[in-house]
C-alpha positions, -999 to +999 in steps of 0.1 A: -404-362+614-428-335+628-464-348+631-477-322+606-453-337+579-462-373+585-486-387+559-518-401+574-532-435+562-566-422+570-589-398+551-607-368+565-629-374+595-666-377+588-684-349+605-707-363+633-729-333+628-740-350+596-758-378+615-794-374+605-824-372+628-830-407+642-862-401+660-884-432+660-855-455+651-842-484+673-806-493+676-787-521+694-750-516+701-731-545+717-701-537+739-714-503+748-711-503+786-675-490+792-676-452+791-641-450+775-651-474+747-660-471+710-694-488+716-703-463+743-695-434+720-716-450+692-745-454+715-742-418+728-741-402+694-771-422+682-791-412+714-782-376+708-800-378+675-831-392+690-827-430+685-839-455+711-806-473+719-801-506+736-768-507+755-751-541+752-735-550+785-725-581+805-746-570+836-775-547+843-752-527+867-727-520+838-755-510+815-770-486+841-736-470+846-733-463+809-769-450+807-764-427+836-731-414+820-750-405+788-777-387+807-752-369+829-732-358+798-763-350+777-793-341+798-813-336+766-813-374+760-844-390+775-836-420+798-867-437+784-848-440+751-819-459+767-824-496+774-801-525+786-793-555+764-778-579+789-758-608+777-724-624+785-713-630+749-692-660+759-725-677+770-743-686+737-774-698+755-778-664+772-771-646+740-799-665+724-823-659+753-816-622+754-821-619+717-854-638+719-865-614+747-856-584+725-876-599+696-906-603+719-904-568+734-895-546+704-916-537+674-887-527+652-849-527+648-832-503+624-796-505+634-777-536+647-741-527+655-718-556+665-691-537+684-682-560+713-651-582+708-625-603+727-590-593+719-559-615+712-557-631+746-543-665+760-562-696+750-595-700+768-626-722+760-663-721+768-683-749+784-685-766+749-647-766+744-649-738+718-623-710+717-638-679+734-622-658+707-645-674+680-674-676+704-674-639+714-662-624+681-682-645+656-707-670+670-724-645+694-729-618+667-741-646+643-767-658+668-779-622+676-783-615+639-800-648+631-824-643+660-832-607+652-833-611+614-871-614+613-874-581+631-848-565+609-867-577+578-900-565+592-885-531+599-870-530+564-905-536+549-918-504+565-886-483+566-861-473+539-829-477+559-820-508+580-784-517+585-762-544+602-727-531+610-700-555+621-667-542+634-636-562+625-602-560+641-611-551+676-627-710+641-600-716+664-564-717+652-552-740+679-539-737+715-511-718+730-506-686+750-476-671+731-481-640+711-483-657+677-511-682+686-531-654+703-529-632+672-536-662+649-568-670+668-578-634+669-571-629+632-593-659+622-622-645+643-618-612+625-617-629+592-650-645+602-665-610+607-656-599+572-669-631+556-701-630+578-709-594+567-703-602+530-724-634+532-752-617+550-754-591+523-754-618+496-782-637+512-803-605+518-798-595+482-809-630+470-841-627+491-847-592+478-845-577+513-834-541+514-810-542+543-774-531+542-746-552+558-711-537+562-679-545+581-651-521+591-619-514+609-624-485+633-587-477+635-563-482+663-580-466+693-567-456+727-592-467+753-589-477+790-577-511+778-543-499+765-529-534+767-555-545+742-547-516+720-511-526+720-520-561+709-544-548+683-517-527+668-493-556+668-521-576+652-522-551+623-487-562+615-491-599+617-527-604+607-520-614+571-508-647+585-543-654+598-559-642+566-581-613+577-567-580+564-535-568+550-536-533+565-506-522+586-510-493+609-483-466+604-476-443+633-445-426+619-424-432+650-429-419+685-450-433+712-474-460+701-504-440+713-494-406+699-514-412+668-541-436+682-577-424+679-597-414+709-628-436+716-650-409+700-628-409+669-629-447+668-667-444+667-667-423+636-663-451+610-690-473+627-713-444+628-707-435+592-715-471+582-746-471+604-762-438+595-745-418+567-770-410+540-744-416+512-741-453+523-778-458+518-778-438+485-751-461+470-760-496+481-741-511+452-709-495+465-713-501+502-734-533+505-712-560+519-682-536+518-652-534+541-645-498+554-614-482+567-614-449+586-632-428+581-657-445+558-634-454+528-644-486+510-611-505+510-612-539+493-574-538+489-571-538+527-586-573+530-569-606+523-576-630+495-594-653+520-617-624+530-627-621+493-635-658+489-672-664+483-669-701+488-652-696+522-679-671+532-706-697+523-687-724+541-684-703+572-721-695+572-732-731+568-707-743+595-719-716+619-755-727+613-746-763+621-727-754+652-754-732+665-781-758+657-762-784+677-753-762+707-787-746+710-810-771+695-821-743+672 
């Protein structure tokens, strides 16, 4: 079937020119160091609109490469507005320390975008014996959010638009290095992302705090990590087993990457969630919502587990207990 005749599962692309002026705002984007990544493109677009952007990276060298790439591509962006956020997300103590430093150094935080993720890879554990998949994909974002929540709340008290955006699809289900166990672990970590975003919004609402929490699927994206993109696409097919989302990518035949998004296209949905005025204007619709490209609220694309308030509450409480034990926090 010709490409023009193939139905697209996605809506129209959101126009990045609609990103409002972000002068004076502060954003933190994890996983933003690789120049062919979604996170880098999110950070770049925010910087173009005047935001002060922290580039999440594993090392200072990687962050500087990303910062220099943005400056080289867009000389209008001031280097003073681009800062490193250095943390190896598999090291939860370092994640906490870097978050605490951010809290001490910064006076505001308007946008917290959890973009970094570990894909469906063979079984590996951290120094505490926890699956790296759940550590990197859930516990690290949980710790960053928990540590920076006082600053997010303080910013919300003096600003009308503070948001936490968590990317999904990008608790350990057991060992094994075969495809099925890898996808199963990955699926559970992505289910945790959806439940986390929902529960965060619920708690903020109960406290009367005007912050938006959203989660999303950026689409199947062709980056420099094509092997990960392949596994992510396969995960779309099998992920219902792990309980995260029910969406299945449809490419209409041909090469797997023929219809995959570019990294910039992959950044559109996260950017929509983070800065689109219509999201703020309709908090009842978007608060705690799950978005598909390019900004469509898609509850039907999540599993029954992802809609379970009791499971979300249990995940939050368990995460609190694990973090408290590991970090004496």
